PDB file with one MODEL, atoms N, CA, C and O in Angstrom:
MODEL        1
ATOM      1  N   MET A   1     -67.905 315.543  65.298  1.00  0.00           N
ATOM      2  CA  MET A   1     -67.482 314.164  65.213  1.00  0.00           C
ATOM      3  C   MET A   1     -66.674 313.845  66.468  1.00  0.00           C
ATOM      4  O   MET A   1     -65.898 314.674  66.943  1.00  0.00           O
ATOM      5  N   GLN A   2     -66.857 312.665  66.989  1.00  0.00           N
ATOM      6  CA  GLN A   2     -66.241 312.324  68.261  1.00  0.00           C
ATOM      7  C   GLN A   2     -65.569 310.956  68.161  1.00  0.00           C
ATOM      8  O   GLN A   2     -66.128 310.002  67.621  1.00  0.00           O
ATOM      9  N   VAL A   3     -64.355 310.896  68.699  1.00  0.00           N
ATOM     10  CA  VAL A   3     -63.599 309.646  68.734  1.00  0.00           C
ATOM     11  C   VAL A   3     -63.087 309.461  70.149  1.00  0.00           C
ATOM     12  O   VAL A   3     -62.533 310.387  70.741  1.00  0.00           O
ATOM     13  N   LEU A   4     -63.270 308.278  70.687  1.00  0.00           N
ATOM     14  CA  LEU A   4     -62.814 308.000  72.044  1.00  0.00           C
ATOM     15  C   LEU A   4     -61.354 307.557  72.040  1.00  0.00           C
ATOM     16  O   LEU A   4     -60.934 306.778  71.184  1.00  0.00           O
ATOM     17  N   VAL A   5     -60.582 308.065  73.012  1.00  0.00           N
ATOM     18  CA  VAL A   5     -59.195 307.657  73.180  1.00  0.00           C
ATOM     19  C   VAL A   5     -59.165 306.651  74.327  1.00  0.00           C
ATOM     20  O   VAL A   5     -59.517 306.967  75.464  1.00  0.00           O
ATOM     21  N   ARG A   6     -58.738 305.435  74.001  1.00  0.00           N
ATOM     22  CA  ARG A   6     -58.712 304.383  75.015  1.00  0.00           C
ATOM     23  C   ARG A   6     -57.266 304.112  75.426  1.00  0.00           C
ATOM     24  O   ARG A   6     -56.382 304.017  74.575  1.00  0.00           O
ATOM     25  N   ASP A   7     -57.035 303.989  76.710  1.00  0.00           N
ATOM     26  CA  ASP A   7     -55.717 303.663  77.263  1.00  0.00           C
ATOM     27  C   ASP A   7     -54.629 304.613  76.763  1.00  0.00           C
ATOM     28  O   ASP A   7     -53.499 304.192  76.511  1.00  0.00           O
ATOM     29  N   ASN A   8     -54.972 305.890  76.623  1.00  0.00           N
ATOM     30  CA  ASN A   8     -54.035 306.912  76.138  1.00  0.00           C
ATOM     31  C   ASN A   8     -53.405 306.548  74.796  1.00  0.00           C
ATOM     32  O   ASN A   8     -52.277 306.949  74.511  1.00  0.00           O
ATOM     33  N   ASN A   9     -54.120 305.800  73.982  1.00  0.00           N
ATOM     34  CA  ASN A   9     -53.630 305.391  72.670  1.00  0.00           C
ATOM     35  C   ASN A   9     -54.126 306.396  71.627  1.00  0.00           C
ATOM     36  O   ASN A   9     -55.164 306.196  70.997  1.00  0.00           O
ATOM     37  N   VAL A  10     -53.365 307.476  71.462  1.00  0.00           N
ATOM     38  CA  VAL A  10     -53.770 308.560  70.569  1.00  0.00           C
ATOM     39  C   VAL A  10     -53.644 308.131  69.110  1.00  0.00           C
ATOM     40  O   VAL A  10     -54.442 308.543  68.268  1.00  0.00           O
ATOM     41  N   ASP A  11     -52.638 307.301  68.810  1.00  0.00           N
ATOM     42  CA  ASP A  11     -52.446 306.869  67.425  1.00  0.00           C
ATOM     43  C   ASP A  11     -53.664 306.098  66.917  1.00  0.00           C
ATOM     44  O   ASP A  11     -54.108 306.309  65.788  1.00  0.00           O
ATOM     45  N   GLN A  12     -54.194 305.220  67.736  1.00  0.00           N
ATOM     46  CA  GLN A  12     -55.365 304.443  67.336  1.00  0.00           C
ATOM     47  C   GLN A  12     -56.579 305.356  67.165  1.00  0.00           C
ATOM     48  O   GLN A  12     -57.367 305.176  66.237  1.00  0.00           O
ATOM     49  N   ALA A  13     -56.729 306.331  68.057  1.00  0.00           N
ATOM     50  CA  ALA A  13     -57.852 307.261  67.957  1.00  0.00           C
ATOM     51  C   ALA A  13     -57.724 308.119  66.702  1.00  0.00           C
ATOM     52  O   ALA A  13     -58.723 308.409  66.044  1.00  0.00           O
ATOM     53  N   LEU A  14     -56.503 308.525  66.368  1.00  0.00           N
ATOM     54  CA  LEU A  14     -56.279 309.325  65.169  1.00  0.00           C
ATOM     55  C   LEU A  14     -56.620 308.522  63.917  1.00  0.00           C
ATOM     56  O   LEU A  14     -57.209 309.055  62.976  1.00  0.00           O
ATOM     57  N   ARG A  15     -56.253 307.246  63.906  1.00  0.00           N
ATOM     58  CA  ARG A  15     -56.589 306.383  62.775  1.00  0.00           C
ATOM     59  C   ARG A  15     -58.108 306.261  62.627  1.00  0.00           C
ATOM     60  O   ARG A  15     -58.634 306.299  61.515  1.00  0.00           O
ATOM     61  N   ALA A  16     -58.800 306.115  63.748  1.00  0.00           N
ATOM     62  CA  ALA A  16     -60.262 305.999  63.714  1.00  0.00           C
ATOM     63  C   ALA A  16     -60.890 307.295  63.201  1.00  0.00           C
ATOM     64  O   ALA A  16     -61.847 307.268  62.429  1.00  0.00           O
ATOM     65  N   LEU A  17     -60.334 308.443  63.643  1.00  0.00           N
ATOM     66  CA  LEU A  17     -60.856 309.735  63.184  1.00  0.00           C
ATOM     67  C   LEU A  17     -60.660 309.896  61.688  1.00  0.00           C
ATOM     68  O   LEU A  17     -61.574 310.326  60.984  1.00  0.00           O
ATOM     69  N   LYS A  18     -59.476 309.556  61.195  1.00  0.00           N
ATOM     70  CA  LYS A  18     -59.215 309.666  59.759  1.00  0.00           C
ATOM     71  C   LYS A  18     -60.163 308.784  58.963  1.00  0.00           C
ATOM     72  O   LYS A  18     -60.643 309.183  57.902  1.00  0.00           O
ATOM     73  N   LYS A  19     -60.433 307.589  59.470  1.00  0.00           N
ATOM     74  CA  LYS A  19     -61.334 306.670  58.783  1.00  0.00           C
ATOM     75  C   LYS A  19     -62.746 307.252  58.717  1.00  0.00           C
ATOM     76  O   LYS A  19     -63.416 307.162  57.688  1.00  0.00           O
ATOM     77  N   LYS A  20     -63.195 307.853  59.833  1.00  0.00           N
ATOM     78  CA  LYS A  20     -64.533 308.464  59.856  1.00  0.00           C
ATOM     79  C   LYS A  20     -64.613 309.633  58.883  1.00  0.00           C
ATOM     80  O   LYS A  20     -65.595 309.776  58.154  1.00  0.00           O
ATOM     81  N   LEU A  21     -63.563 310.481  58.873  1.00  0.00           N
ATOM     82  CA  LEU A  21     -63.546 311.619  57.965  1.00  0.00           C
ATOM     83  C   LEU A  21     -63.547 311.151  56.512  1.00  0.00           C
ATOM     84  O   LEU A  21     -64.212 311.748  55.665  1.00  0.00           O
ATOM     85  N   GLN A  22     -62.806 310.092  56.225  1.00  0.00           N
ATOM     86  CA  GLN A  22     -62.760 309.547  54.867  1.00  0.00           C
ATOM     87  C   GLN A  22     -64.136 309.062  54.443  1.00  0.00           C
ATOM     88  O   GLN A  22     -64.578 309.327  53.325  1.00  0.00           O
ATOM     89  N   ARG A  23     -64.821 308.342  55.347  1.00  0.00           N
ATOM     90  CA  ARG A  23     -66.157 307.832  55.035  1.00  0.00           C
ATOM     91  C   ARG A  23     -67.150 308.962  54.779  1.00  0.00           C
ATOM     92  O   ARG A  23     -68.016 308.850  53.912  1.00  0.00           O
ATOM     93  N   GLU A  24     -67.022 310.041  55.531  1.00  0.00           N
ATOM     94  CA  GLU A  24     -67.942 311.169  55.389  1.00  0.00           C
ATOM     95  C   GLU A  24     -67.651 312.000  54.144  1.00  0.00           C
ATOM     96  O   GLU A  24     -68.482 312.811  53.736  1.00  0.00           O
ATOM     97  N   GLY A  25     -66.472 311.805  53.530  1.00  0.00           N
ATOM     98  CA  GLY A  25     -66.136 312.556  52.323  1.00  0.00           C
ATOM     99  C   GLY A  25     -65.557 313.929  52.606  1.00  0.00           C
ATOM    100  O   GLY A  25     -65.577 314.799  51.736  1.00  0.00           O
ATOM    101  N   VAL A  26     -65.039 314.136  53.814  1.00  0.00           N
ATOM    102  CA  VAL A  26     -64.500 315.445  54.185  1.00  0.00           C
ATOM    103  C   VAL A  26     -63.250 315.767  53.374  1.00  0.00           C
ATOM    104  O   VAL A  26     -63.072 316.903  52.933  1.00  0.00           O
ATOM    105  N   PHE A  27     -62.382 314.774  53.175  1.00  0.00           N
ATOM    106  CA  PHE A  27     -61.142 315.018  52.442  1.00  0.00           C
ATOM    107  C   PHE A  27     -61.429 315.369  50.987  1.00  0.00           C
ATOM    108  O   PHE A  27     -60.792 316.258  50.421  1.00  0.00           O
ATOM    109  N   ARG A  28     -62.386 314.670  50.381  1.00  0.00           N
ATOM    110  CA  ARG A  28     -62.740 314.968  48.996  1.00  0.00           C
ATOM    111  C   ARG A  28     -63.324 316.378  48.882  1.00  0.00           C
ATOM    112  O   ARG A  28     -63.027 317.116  47.942  1.00  0.00           O
ATOM    113  N   GLU A  29     -64.151 316.732  49.853  1.00  0.00           N
ATOM    114  CA  GLU A  29     -64.753 318.070  49.863  1.00  0.00           C
ATOM    115  C   GLU A  29     -63.681 319.145  49.992  1.00  0.00           C
ATOM    116  O   GLU A  29     -63.737 320.163  49.303  1.00  0.00           O
ATOM    117  N   MET A  30     -62.708 318.927  50.868  1.00  0.00           N
ATOM    118  CA  MET A  30     -61.629 319.908  51.040  1.00  0.00           C
ATOM    119  C   MET A  30     -60.834 320.057  49.748  1.00  0.00           C
ATOM    120  O   MET A  30     -60.483 321.170  49.355  1.00  0.00           O
ATOM    121  N   LYS A  31     -60.554 318.947  49.094  1.00  0.00           N
ATOM    122  CA  LYS A  31     -59.784 318.984  47.861  1.00  0.00           C
ATOM    123  C   LYS A  31     -60.540 319.735  46.770  1.00  0.00           C
ATOM    124  O   LYS A  31     -59.949 320.497  46.005  1.00  0.00           O
ATOM    125  N   MET A  32     -61.857 319.512  46.705  1.00  0.00           N
ATOM    126  CA  MET A  32     -62.662 320.190  45.684  1.00  0.00           C
ATOM    127  C   MET A  32     -62.734 321.691  45.938  1.00  0.00           C
ATOM    128  O   MET A  32     -62.794 322.471  44.987  1.00  0.00           O
ATOM    129  N   ARG A  33     -62.728 322.108  47.191  1.00  0.00           N
ATOM    130  CA  ARG A  33     -62.854 323.526  47.517  1.00  0.00           C
ATOM    131  C   ARG A  33     -61.531 324.287  47.468  1.00  0.00           C
ATOM    132  O   ARG A  33     -61.506 325.500  47.676  1.00  0.00           O
ATOM    133  N   GLU A  34     -60.423 323.579  47.191  1.00  0.00           N
ATOM    134  CA  GLU A  34     -59.127 324.246  47.117  1.00  0.00           C
ATOM    135  C   GLU A  34     -59.077 325.250  45.974  1.00  0.00           C
ATOM    136  O   GLU A  34     -58.427 326.288  46.091  1.00  0.00           O
ATOM    137  N   SER A  35     -59.752 324.955  44.879  1.00  0.00           N
ATOM    138  CA  SER A  35     -59.715 325.855  43.730  1.00  0.00           C
ATOM    139  C   SER A  35     -61.124 325.973  43.151  1.00  0.00           C
ATOM    140  O   SER A  35     -62.004 325.154  43.416  1.00  0.00           O
ATOM    141  N   TYR A  36     -61.302 327.020  42.352  1.00  0.00           N
ATOM    142  CA  TYR A  36     -62.598 327.290  41.750  1.00  0.00           C
ATOM    143  C   TYR A  36     -62.912 326.254  40.685  1.00  0.00           C
ATOM    144  O   TYR A  36     -62.038 325.851  39.918  1.00  0.00           O
ATOM    145  N   GLU A  37     -64.159 325.830  40.644  1.00  0.00           N
ATOM    146  CA  GLU A  37     -64.615 324.896  39.627  1.00  0.00           C
ATOM    147  C   GLU A  37     -65.664 325.590  38.775  1.00  0.00           C
ATOM    148  O   GLU A  37     -66.688 326.053  39.277  1.00  0.00           O
ATOM    149  N   LYS A  38     -65.392 325.654  37.482  1.00  0.00           N
ATOM    150  CA  LYS A  38     -66.335 326.317  36.591  1.00  0.00           C
ATOM    151  C   LYS A  38     -67.670 325.571  36.601  1.00  0.00           C
ATOM    152  O   LYS A  38     -67.704 324.354  36.785  1.00  0.00           O
ATOM    153  N   PRO A  39     -68.774 326.310  36.402  1.00  0.00           N
ATOM    154  CA  PRO A  39     -70.087 325.656  36.406  1.00  0.00           C
ATOM    155  C   PRO A  39     -70.202 324.525  35.379  1.00  0.00           C
ATOM    156  O   PRO A  39     -70.845 323.510  35.644  1.00  0.00           O
ATOM    157  N   SER A  40     -69.581 324.698  34.213  1.00  0.00           N
ATOM    158  CA  SER A  40     -69.653 323.644  33.195  1.00  0.00           C
ATOM    159  C   SER A  40     -68.891 322.404  33.667  1.00  0.00           C
ATOM    160  O   SER A  40     -69.329 321.278  33.430  1.00  0.00           O
ATOM    161  N   GLU A  41     -67.748 322.608  34.335  1.00  0.00           N
ATOM    162  CA  GLU A  41     -66.986 321.475  34.864  1.00  0.00           C
ATOM    163  C   GLU A  41     -67.757 320.779  35.981  1.00  0.00           C
ATOM    164  O   GLU A  41     -67.720 319.555  36.104  1.00  0.00           O
ATOM    165  N   LYS A  42     -68.459 321.577  36.797  1.00  0.00           N
ATOM    166  CA  LYS A  42     -69.246 321.016  37.887  1.00  0.00           C
ATOM    167  C   LYS A  42     -70.368 320.138  37.339  1.00  0.00           C
ATOM    168  O   LYS A  42     -70.612 319.043  37.847  1.00  0.00           O
ATOM    169  N   ARG A  43     -71.051 320.623  36.298  1.00  0.00           N
ATOM    170  CA  ARG A  43     -72.128 319.832  35.685  1.00  0.00           C
ATOM    171  C   ARG A  43     -71.584 318.525  35.122  1.00  0.00           C
ATOM    172  O   ARG A  43     -72.180 317.464  35.306  1.00  0.00           O
ATOM    173  N   ALA A  44     -70.444 318.610  34.431  1.00  0.00           N
ATOM    174  CA  ALA A  44     -69.852 317.407  33.836  1.00  0.00           C
ATOM    175  C   ALA A  44     -69.455 316.421  34.929  1.00  0.00           C
ATOM    176  O   ALA A  44     -69.685 315.221  34.783  1.00  0.00           O
ATOM    177  N   ARG A  45     -68.862 316.905  36.026  1.00  0.00           N
ATOM    178  CA  ARG A  45     -68.451 316.025  37.125  1.00  0.00           C
ATOM    179  C   ARG A  45     -69.653 315.355  37.774  1.00  0.00           C
ATOM    180  O   ARG A  45     -69.647 314.149  38.019  1.00  0.00           O
ATOM    181  N   GLU A  46     -70.693 316.154  38.051  1.00  0.00           N
ATOM    182  CA  GLU A  46     -71.884 315.602  38.685  1.00  0.00           C
ATOM    183  C   GLU A  46     -72.573 314.585  37.788  1.00  0.00           C
ATOM    184  O   GLU A  46     -73.093 313.579  38.270  1.00  0.00           O
ATOM    185  N   LYS A  47     -72.579 314.845  36.473  1.00  0.00           N
ATOM    186  CA  LYS A  47     -73.185 313.899  35.540  1.00  0.00           C
ATOM    187  C   LYS A  47     -72.397 312.592  35.517  1.00  0.00           C
ATOM    188  O   LYS A  47     -72.986 311.511  35.501  1.00  0.00           O
ATOM    189  N   ALA A  48     -71.069 312.690  35.514  1.00  0.00           N
ATOM    190  CA  ALA A  48     -70.229 311.489  35.518  1.00  0.00           C
ATOM    191  C   ALA A  48     -70.419 310.703  36.815  1.00  0.00           C
ATOM    192  O   ALA A  48     -70.460 309.473  36.794  1.00  0.00           O
ATOM    193  N   GLU A  49     -70.533 311.408  37.942  1.00  0.00           N
ATOM    194  CA  GLU A  49     -70.771 310.729  39.219  1.00  0.00           C
ATOM    195  C   GLU A  49     -72.104 310.005  39.207  1.00  0.00           C
ATOM    196  O   GLU A  49     -72.215 308.890  39.717  1.00  0.00           O
ATOM    197  N   ALA A  50     -73.123 310.640  38.623  1.00  0.00           N
ATOM    198  CA  ALA A  50     -74.444 310.019  38.559  1.00  0.00           C
ATOM    199  C   ALA A  50     -74.403 308.756  37.695  1.00  0.00           C
ATOM    200  O   ALA A  50     -75.017 307.745  38.035  1.00  0.00           O
ATOM    201  N   VAL A  51     -73.679 308.821  36.581  1.00  0.00           N
ATOM    202  CA  VAL A  51     -73.563 307.652  35.701  1.00  0.00           C
ATOM    203  C   VAL A  51     -72.876 306.510  36.449  1.00  0.00           C
ATOM    204  O   VAL A  51     -73.313 305.362  36.373  1.00  0.00           O
ATOM    205  N   ARG A  52     -71.785 306.834  37.181  1.00  0.00           N
ATOM    206  CA  ARG A  52     -71.083 305.802  37.954  1.00  0.00           C
ATOM    207  C   ARG A  52     -71.996 305.176  38.998  1.00  0.00           C
ATOM    208  O   ARG A  52     -71.993 303.961  39.197  1.00  0.00           O
ATOM    209  N   ARG A  53     -72.781 306.025  39.664  1.00  0.00           N
ATOM    210  CA  ARG A  53     -73.698 305.529  40.691  1.00  0.00           C
ATOM    211  C   ARG A  53     -74.726 304.575  40.096  1.00  0.00           C
ATOM    212  O   ARG A  53     -74.979 303.505  40.649  1.00  0.00           O
ATOM    213  N   VAL A  54     -75.319 304.962  38.967  1.00  0.00           N
ATOM    214  CA  VAL A  54     -76.344 304.144  38.324  1.00  0.00           C
ATOM    215  C   VAL A  54     -75.758 302.813  37.869  1.00  0.00           C
ATOM    216  O   VAL A  54     -76.380 301.766  38.046  1.00  0.00           O
ATOM    217  N   ARG A  55     -74.556 302.853  37.280  1.00  0.00           N
ATOM    218  CA  ARG A  55     -73.922 301.612  36.824  1.00  0.00           C
ATOM    219  C   ARG A  55     -73.596 300.692  37.997  1.00  0.00           C
ATOM    220  O   ARG A  55     -73.752 299.475  37.905  1.00  0.00           O
ATOM    221  N   LYS A  56     -73.145 301.282  39.091  1.00  0.00           N
ATOM    222  CA  LYS A  56     -72.816 300.475  40.264  1.00  0.00           C
ATOM    223  C   LYS A  56     -74.075 299.799  40.811  1.00  0.00           C
ATOM    224  O   LYS A  56     -74.053 298.613  41.139  1.00  0.00           O
ATOM    225  N   LEU A  57     -75.175 300.561  40.909  1.00  0.00           N
ATOM    226  CA  LEU A  57     -76.423 299.979  41.392  1.00  0.00           C
ATOM    227  C   LEU A  57     -76.911 298.866  40.468  1.00  0.00           C
ATOM    228  O   LEU A  57     -77.387 297.832  40.936  1.00  0.00           O
ATOM    229  N   ALA A  58     -76.791 299.079  39.149  1.00  0.00           N
ATOM    230  CA  ALA A  58     -77.224 298.063  38.198  1.00  0.00           C
ATOM    231  C   ALA A  58     -76.365 296.807  38.331  1.00  0.00           C
ATOM    232  O   ALA A  58     -76.878 295.690  38.274  1.00  0.00           O
ATOM    233  N   ARG A  59     -75.047 296.996  38.510  1.00  0.00           N
ATOM    234  CA  ARG A  59     -74.145 295.856  38.666  1.00  0.00           C
ATOM    235  C   ARG A  59     -74.490 295.073  39.924  1.00  0.00           C
ATOM    236  O   ARG A  59     -74.524 293.842  39.897  1.00  0.00           O
ATOM    237  N   LYS A  60     -74.747 295.778  41.033  1.00  0.00           N
ATOM    238  CA  LYS A  60     -75.111 295.103  42.281  1.00  0.00           C
ATOM    239  C   LYS A  60     -76.434 294.349  42.130  1.00  0.00           C
ATOM    240  O   LYS A  60     -76.579 293.233  42.629  1.00  0.00           O
ATOM    241  N   ARG A  61     -77.385 294.959  41.447  1.00  0.00           N
ATOM    242  CA  ARG A  61     -78.687 294.325  41.246  1.00  0.00           C
ATOM    243  C   ARG A  61     -78.534 293.043  40.426  1.00  0.00           C
ATOM    244  O   ARG A  61     -79.143 292.021  40.744  1.00  0.00           O
ATOM    245  N   MET A  62     -77.715 293.103  39.366  1.00  0.00           N
ATOM    246  CA  MET A  62     -77.499 291.921  38.531  1.00  0.00           C
ATOM    247  C   MET A  62     -76.784 290.825  39.318  1.00  0.00           C
ATOM    248  O   MET A  62     -77.077 289.644  39.128  1.00  0.00           O
ATOM    249  N   GLN A  63     -75.859 291.192  40.193  1.00  0.00           N
ATOM    250  CA  GLN A  63     -75.164 290.200  41.007  1.00  0.00           C
ATOM    251  C   GLN A  63     -76.131 289.526  41.969  1.00  0.00           C
ATOM    252  O   GLN A  63     -76.068 288.314  42.175  1.00  0.00           O
ATOM    253  N   ARG A  64     -77.026 290.314  42.557  1.00  0.00           N
ATOM    254  CA  ARG A  64     -78.008 289.742  43.479  1.00  0.00           C
ATOM    255  C   ARG A  64     -78.937 288.773  42.764  1.00  0.00           C
ATOM    256  O   ARG A  64     -79.331 287.755  43.333  1.00  0.00           O
ATOM    257  N   GLU A  65     -79.291 289.086  41.512  1.00  0.00           N
ATOM    258  CA  GLU A  65     -80.186 288.230  40.746  1.00  0.00           C
ATOM    259  C   GLU A  65     -79.466 287.033  40.151  1.00  0.00           C
ATOM    260  O   GLU A  65     -80.110 286.148  39.588  1.00  0.00           O
ATOM    261  N   GLY A  66     -78.147 286.986  40.263  1.00  0.00           N
ATOM    262  CA  GLY A  66     -77.378 285.857  39.775  1.00  0.00           C
ATOM    263  C   GLY A  66     -76.984 285.949  38.323  1.00  0.00           C
ATOM    264  O   GLY A  66     -76.506 284.967  37.754  1.00  0.00           O
ATOM    265  N   LEU A  67     -77.171 287.106  37.703  1.00  0.00           N
ATOM    266  CA  LEU A  67     -76.814 287.259  36.296  1.00  0.00           C
ATOM    267  C   LEU A  67     -75.323 287.543  36.118  1.00  0.00           C
ATOM    268  O   LEU A  67     -74.766 287.279  35.053  1.00  0.00           O
ATOM    269  N   LEU A  68     -74.681 288.073  37.145  1.00  0.00           N
ATOM    270  CA  LEU A  68     -73.244 288.331  37.137  1.00  0.00           C
ATOM    271  C   LEU A  68     -72.612 287.583  38.292  1.00  0.00           C
ATOM    272  O   LEU A  68     -73.226 287.466  39.353  1.00  0.00           O
ATOM    273  N   PRO A  69     -71.403 287.074  38.116  1.00  0.00           N
ATOM    274  CA  PRO A  69     -70.745 286.400  39.251  1.00  0.00           C
ATOM    275  C   PRO A  69     -70.329 287.413  40.304  1.00  0.00           C
ATOM    276  O   PRO A  69     -70.006 288.557  39.983  1.00  0.00           O
ATOM    277  N   GLN A  70     -70.339 286.992  41.553  1.00  0.00           N
ATOM    278  CA  GLN A  70     -69.892 287.850  42.648  1.00  0.00           C
ATOM    279  C   GLN A  70     -68.398 288.060  42.523  1.00  0.00           C
ATOM    280  O   GLN A  70     -67.658 287.108  42.276  1.00  0.00           O
ATOM    281  N   THR A  71     -67.949 289.274  42.686  1.00  0.00           N
ATOM    282  CA  THR A  71     -66.508 289.523  42.640  1.00  0.00           C
ATOM    283  C   THR A  71     -65.932 289.228  44.017  1.00  0.00           C
ATOM    284  O   THR A  71     -66.391 289.790  45.011  1.00  0.00           O
ATOM    285  N   PRO A  72     -64.935 288.356  44.090  1.00  0.00           N
ATOM    286  CA  PRO A  72     -64.361 288.022  45.405  1.00  0.00           C
ATOM    287  C   PRO A  72     -63.568 289.191  45.956  1.00  0.00           C
ATOM    288  O   PRO A  72     -62.811 289.839  45.234  1.00  0.00           O
ATOM    289  N   ARG A  73     -63.748 289.451  47.233  1.00  0.00           N
ATOM    290  CA  ARG A  73     -62.990 290.515  47.881  1.00  0.00           C
ATOM    291  C   ARG A  73     -61.621 289.990  48.271  1.00  0.00           C
ATOM    292  O   ARG A  73     -61.500 288.851  48.722  1.00  0.00           O
ATOM    293  N   PRO A  74     -60.589 290.804  48.102  1.00  0.00           N
ATOM    294  CA  PRO A  74     -59.260 290.342  48.520  1.00  0.00           C
ATOM    295  C   PRO A  74     -59.209 290.201  50.025  1.00  0.00           C
ATOM    296  O   PRO A  74     -59.794 290.996  50.760  1.00  0.00           O
ATOM    297  N   ALA A  75     -58.499 289.172  50.476  1.00  0.00           N
ATOM    298  CA  ALA A  75     -58.381 288.912  51.908  1.00  0.00           C
ATOM    299  C   ALA A  75     -57.581 290.013  52.573  1.00  0.00           C
ATOM    300  O   ALA A  75     -56.550 290.439  52.052  1.00  0.00           O
ATOM    301  N   ARG A  76     -58.053 290.479  53.730  1.00  0.00           N
ATOM    302  CA  ARG A  76     -57.342 291.512  54.468  1.00  0.00           C
ATOM    303  C   ARG A  76     -56.212 290.870  55.253  1.00  0.00           C
ATOM    304  O   ARG A  76     -56.396 289.806  55.843  1.00  0.00           O
ATOM    305  N   PRO A  77     -55.052 291.500  55.267  1.00  0.00           N
ATOM    306  CA  PRO A  77     -53.948 290.920  56.031  1.00  0.00           C
ATOM    307  C   PRO A  77     -54.233 290.983  57.527  1.00  0.00           C
ATOM    308  O   PRO A  77     -54.842 291.936  58.013  1.00  0.00           O
ATOM    309  N   ALA A  78     -53.792 289.968  58.245  1.00  0.00           N
ATOM    310  CA  ALA A  78     -54.001 289.907  59.701  1.00  0.00           C
ATOM    311  C   ALA A  78     -53.087 290.901  60.392  1.00  0.00           C
ATOM    312  O   ALA A  78     -51.979 291.173  59.929  1.00  0.00           O
ATOM    313  N   ARG A  79     -53.559 291.434  61.492  1.00  0.00           N
ATOM    314  CA  ARG A  79     -52.751 292.409  62.239  1.00  0.00           C
ATOM    315  C   ARG A  79     -52.026 291.755  63.363  1.00  0.00           C
ATOM    316  O   ARG A  79     -51.298 292.420  64.100  1.00  0.00           O
TER     317      ARG A  79
ENDMDL
END
């Protein structure tokens, strides 16, 4: 993974790197690998993740078709 440092602004580059790592799921992966997960717990977690994924896709599909109202996104504060 590569992040460019512009004008010797390391803080901004570090923020960009953290954002990329977060998007890739590196932090979640590290947290999961900290301790052993029993196979039964792994199956239950993966099943719950799959259910969440399916529900999210169904919700998005219904919103696109106009059956559900669009949820407004909160306004981001200006920098």
